[in-house]
VEXVONU-56337 format. One record per residue (C-alpha): x, y, z; residue in one letter. Coordinates in steps of 0.05 Angstrom, whole numbers, padded with zeros to 5 digits, always signed. Example, Ala and Ser with C-alpha at 12.3 -4.5 7.8 and 13.67 -1.06 7.14 Angstrom:
// residues 2
+00246-00090+00156A +00273-00021+00143S 
***
This chain:
// residues 473
+00454+00320+00288M +00460+00284+00228L +00484+00206+00220F +00515+00234+00157N +00570+00286+00193S +00619+00282+00223Y +00592+00313+00284T +00557+00247+00297F +00616+00204+00286I +00654+00239+00343A +00596+00238+00380F +00593+00154+00363F +00653+00138+00380I +00654+00178+00448I +00580+00140+00463V +00603+00062+00442I +00665+00077+00483S +00630+00091+00543L +00582+00039+00541H +00624-00012+00538Y +00677+00011+00587L +00623+00030+00645V +00616-00035+00677K +00549-00012+00721N +00489-00024+00672W +00450+00027+00712Q +00498+00080+00708V +00510+00049+00630N +00429+00063+00612K +00437+00132+00645T +00494+00147+00596V +00452+00122+00537L +00396+00162+00568L +00435+00231+00569V +00471+00218+00509A +00398+00216+00477S +00381+00273+00500Y +00443+00306+00477M +00434+00284+00405F +00365+00310+00407Y +00382+00376+00449A +00428+00390+00387A +00371+00409+00337W +00331+00447+00385N +00342+00451+00459P +00286+00472+00484P +00239+00410+00448F +00267+00363+00499V +00217+00391+00541I +00164+00353+00496L +00209+00294+00504L +00197+00303+00583W +00120+00311+00578V +00109+00260+00535S +00150+00204+00581T +00125+00229+00643L +00048+00229+00619A +00051+00162+00592D +00087+00138+00653W +00042+00155+00696F -00025+00147+00659L -00006+00073+00641A +00003+00059+00722R -00066+00087+00737R -00094+00052+00666I -00065-00015+00697H -00085-00003+00780V -00164+00014+00761E -00215-00035+00764D -00267+00007+00724S -00268+00002+00647K -00299+00069+00645S -00248+00102+00685R -00193+00059+00649K -00211+00103+00581K -00209+00168+00623I -00141+00161+00636F -00131+00127+00561L -00161+00186+00536A -00112+00229+00574G -00051+00196+00542S -00088+00207+00473L -00107+00284+00490I -00034+00299+00517V +00006+00264+00457N -00037+00283+00406L -00049+00352+00432G +00024+00364+00433L +00026+00333+00359L -00034+00369+00327S -00011+00439+00358F +00058+00428+00336F +00048+00397+00264K -00024+00421+00246Y -00033+00492+00276G -00010+00531+00215G -00050+00479+00166F -00109+00485+00209L -00107+00571+00216V -00098+00567+00132D -00149+00516+00117N -00198+00550+00165F -00184+00622+00129S -00190+00591+00066A -00260+00565+00086F -00277+00634+00108M -00253+00660+00044A -00307+00608+00014L -00364+00648+00049I -00343+00707+00037G -00311+00734+00097V -00242+00764+00093N -00205+00732+00156Y -00127+00739+00160Q -00100+00721+00223P -00024+00725+00244A +00023+00672+00218A +00030+00621+00277P +00097+00610+00267D +00103+00547+00300I +00169+00506+00294I +00164+00436+00280L +00195+00393+00332P +00245+00342+00302V +00212+00266+00307G +00147+00290+00339I +00105+00237+00302S +00149+00186+00312F +00166+00187+00387Y +00087+00208+00388T +00065+00141+00364F +00116+00097+00407Q +00092+00136+00472T +00021+00120+00452L +00037+00046+00436S +00058+00035+00506Y -00014+00067+00540T -00049+00036+00491I -00019-00040+00505D -00028-00029+00573I -00099-00011+00567Y -00113-00070+00524K -00077-00111+00573G -00013-00135+00523K +00034-00116+00582G +00041-00095+00647K +00074-00019+00666P +00149-00028+00664W +00183-00028+00736H +00242+00013+00711S +00229+00093+00696F +00308+00098+00671L +00287+00042+00623D +00223+00067+00603Y +00259+00138+00586A +00313+00107+00549L +00260+00065+00507Y +00225+00134+00485V +00295+00172+00476T +00342+00120+00446F +00380+00159+00403F +00389+00118+00326P +00315+00119+00325Q +00287+00173+00360L +00276+00230+00300V +00258+00181+00238A +00243+00105+00266G +00230+00052+00261P +00179+00057+00313I +00195+00010+00366V +00137-00021+00404R +00152-00015+00485A +00144-00088+00505F +00193-00109+00435D +00249-00054+00476F +00246-00059+00542L +00262-00126+00561P +00330-00111+00523Q +00346-00072+00582C +00345-00115+00641E +00413-00149+00626K +00476-00107+00613K +00495-00116+00545K +00566-00144+00533E +00616-00128+00475F +00607-00177+00423K +00651-00164+00356S +00592-00197+00309S +00554-00139+00338N +00599-00090+00325L +00626-00113+00257S +00554-00127+00238W +00523-00064+00265G +00581-00017+00229M +00567-00060+00161Y +00493-00041+00170H +00513+00031+00183F +00559+00037+00124V +00503+00008+00085I +00463+00061+00101G +00509+00125+00092L +00513+00097+00019F +00440+00098+00010L +00431+00163+00038K +00499+00204+00015I +00512+00169-00053V +00440+00142-00087V +00394+00190-00051A +00434+00259-00053D +00491+00245-00103G +00459+00212-00153L +00382+00220-00150L +00352+00279-00111A +00386+00332-00159P +00349+00301-00214I +00285+00297-00176A +00290+00372-00158E +00301+00395-00226Q +00233+00369-00253I +00195+00376-00175Y +00229+00445-00159S +00208+00471-00233N +00137+00503-00240P +00142+00487-00310A +00105+00420-00344Q +00159+00376-00362P +00157+00326-00424D +00138+00261-00410T +00207+00221-00410I +00231+00275-00363S +00164+00271-00323A +00182+00196-00308Y +00253+00214-00293A +00242+00256-00245G +00191+00212-00208T +00232+00146-00227F +00284+00189-00192A +00241+00208-00126F +00224+00139-00122A +00294+00124-00115G +00308+00174-00070Q +00262+00165-00019I +00267+00099-00014F +00351+00097-00004A +00341+00165+00035D +00288+00133+00085F +00311+00059+00088S +00389+00091+00090G +00368+00122+00156Y +00326+00057+00181S +00391+00015+00164T +00436+00063+00199C +00393+00061+00265A +00384-00009+00261I +00468-00022+00257G +00479+00041+00309I +00435-00003+00353A +00469-00061+00338M +00535-00037+00359T +00503-00021+00424L +00472-00089+00432G +00401-00069+00421F +00352-00101+00369I +00309-00056+00331L +00253-00080+00281P +00268-00086+00210E +00247-00027+00174N +00241-00037+00100F +00229-00104+00051R +00256-00090-00015Y +00194-00048-00030P +00187-00042-00108Y +00186-00112-00109A +00117-00120-00080A +00063-00143-00118I +00005-00112-00101G -00002-00057-00052F -00021-00107+00014S +00049-00131-00003D +00084-00057-00009F +00055-00043+00052W +00083-00105+00084R +00150-00081+00060R +00147-00003+00065W +00155+00027+00123H +00135-00026+00166I +00141-00005+00235S +00088+00054+00219L +00044+00009+00170S +00038-00044+00231S +00023+00007+00278W -00038+00041+00233L -00058-00034+00231R -00054-00052+00296D -00075+00012+00333Y -00121+00039+00286L -00142-00006+00226Y -00164-00057+00277I -00199-00021+00330S -00243+00010+00275M -00265-00059+00266G -00212-00077+00212G -00243-00127+00166N -00295-00161+00214R -00358-00116+00202K -00380-00129+00123G -00343-00102+00056N -00376-00042+00064V -00341-00023+00133R -00278-00063+00109T -00266-00003+00050Y -00277+00053+00096I -00237+00034+00152N -00173+00022+00096L -00196+00087+00072S -00193+00126+00136A -00130+00092+00157T -00094+00110+00091M -00115+00181+00090L -00096+00187+00162L -00029+00158+00149G -00023+00203+00090G -00044+00263+00143L +00013+00229+00191W +00066+00251+00139H +00047+00321+00134G +00009+00379+00146A -00012+00385+00066S -00075+00364+00024W -00028+00332-00020T -00012+00279+00028F -00078+00257+00053V -00087+00256-00031V -00024+00202-00033W -00052+00164+00032G -00119+00167+00000G -00089+00135-00068L -00064+00081-00029H -00134+00070+00008G -00160+00066-00059F -00108+00017-00095Y -00122-00028-00028L -00196-00029-00033I -00196-00046-00110V -00144-00100-00098E -00189-00139-00051R -00251-00129-00105L -00208-00158-00148L -00183-00218-00108R -00261-00238-00098K -00272-00233-00174V -00214-00262-00203I -00206-00341-00198P -00143-00367-00163A -00093-00407-00211G -00024-00426-00223K -00020-00372-00275I -00005-00319-00213W +00059-00365-00191E +00089-00351-00259R +00152-00314-00251K +00139-00276-00311P +00067-00253-00292V +00094-00238-00219K +00149-00192-00251V +00098-00154-00291I +00048-00145-00235L +00103-00121-00189A +00121-00070-00253L +00052-00047-00252F +00049-00037-00181T +00122-00002-00176F +00082+00048-00234W +00015+00060-00195L +00065+00067-00142V +00102+00124-00175C +00039+00159-00185I +00027+00174-00115T +00090+00197-00104W +00073+00256-00149V +00031+00281-00099F +00081+00263-00045F +00135+00299-00074R +00101+00360-00115A +00093+00423-00069D +00030+00437-00101T -00037+00409-00143F -00022+00440-00196T +00041+00427-00205H +00028+00348-00188A -00030+00346-00235F +00015+00380-00285D +00066+00319-00274I +00013+00273-00281I -00015+00295-00345E +00073+00297-00374S +00064+00225-00342M +00003+00205-00384F +00032+00238-00448G -00028+00291-00448L +00026+00362-00462Q +00059+00395-00505N +00128+00401-00493A +00173+00402-00546S +00242+00392-00526M +00268+00358-00463L +00267+00383-00397S +00325+00342-00370L +00392+00324-00391R +00405+00268-00431L +00465+00246-00374K +00400+00265-00321D +00359+00218-00364L +00406+00157-00373A +00421+00166-00286I +00357+00160-00270S +00333+00106-00320Y +00390+00066-00305F +00386+00076-00233A +00310+00053-00231T +00330-00015-00265I +00386-00034-00210V +00343-00014-00155I +00283-00056-00186L +00325-00115-00205I +00359-00114-00133I +00295-00109-00098H +00270-00174-00144W +00328-00215-00122N +00332-00197-00049M +00254-00194-00037R +00254-00255-00001D +00326-00258+00028T +00362-00206+00071S +00427-00172+00066V +00461-00208+00124R +00440-00274+00091R +00468-00250+00020V +00537-00225+00054T +00547-00287+00092E +00553-00326+00034K +00604-00286-00005M +00676-00295-00003P +00712-00253+00049A +00750-00216+00001F +00686-00196-00038L +00659-00175+00029R +00726-00126+00041I +00725-00104-00031I +00643-00081-00034I +00661-00046+00041L +00717-00009+00018A +00681+00014-00052A +00620+00042+00000M +00666+00076+00042L +00708+00105-00019L +00643+00134-00052A +00610+00165+00018I +00677+00197+00028V +00683+00227-00041T +00612+00255-00041L +00606+00277+00029S +00603+00337+00056G +00530+00369+00042D +00501+00342+00104D +00439+00342+00073R +00377+00320+00131A +00335+00257+00110F +00274+00276+00082I +00226+00238+00142Y +00261+00292+00192F +00211+00333+00167Q +00153+00292+00185F 
***
């Protein structure tokens, strides 16, 4: 069930009506839990069983971790949680990838090994809810919280439908306390929640799917090497598409949760205005980057064990972050490039002296544009299906190609470059604020005009029901 579908609109109207009509909070939460299972089952009903497995395993293992006095026994039960969750994730997401790479390795040493195709279906959202449930057991193991008293609350935390399949990745002890008191109806929650929902749909349907996806697909679905101008246009289009698509989903999720009285964490903070890559990862997919920082990078030692170990930890974290996105070496390279950028940034900070020059606005703008360009280089590997095609596009972007004619029409080139400029300007001007703060300063009539324009564009361009990009992760 997609947010950008009429089926979801009908589903949501029923859920929110029951949410505020039912007066018993326990019944209310039960309705939300059942609705969340129905929402997930709309893709593939049998995969609800995987949700149950993760939910039950972490609920009972977390309680055992908490009551055990022995550190070694705590580790055993934590290992059980890791094995269950990462085992399911590895089988469904990386099973085929491992088989293919093992076959390639055998061929490399002269052995012709051709196993039957595993034909494994990837459950929607498994990467997201796996990290979410793991954070619960890890936090209890680290003593950051106690096992929650209500299984109903915990089950709702794991399956809460607005963010179930593509985040934001929510921490248990941020969400569970919100389950203690009944959510009373507030018109401000409804209005701001729906405002966020409309913005999210506008980003997805109009910007990502309507404007930019067709341009990116012309470059990345065509095996021919593009010319330089078109290579940049296609890559810029994808950069805008993936931001609008994923931040659109997160904005919808935050808005839907808000209408129900729940608060979800911010997941994007205008990342294309980032100055450097530390700043980029504080703004892009914040719930994942903070998860990797807290549960992986810091657990490996972070920056506490010297420079060399810090660089190794950064590289490993970003490589695994790349692999989290997809079972392909192109994703690993994408993550590796970001790790490399972060290491170079740390080295430069050590050798370049601080000064007022770095605080000047023109310098900041230049650094932000340079960061965006380097991010776009990494997006090539994220989007391309093969290394051959990725390197063809990279060659074109560096002017190392012999294309004699444009790969894209002038109209598509104009749309891509103009949309990129608009996105960069918006991100720069919004980098230190939020939509809500800006909107609250607007006259009421202007808010109504903007909302009406977005709704008109959504209705005009809706109909494809194209899935969100991050559903595949």
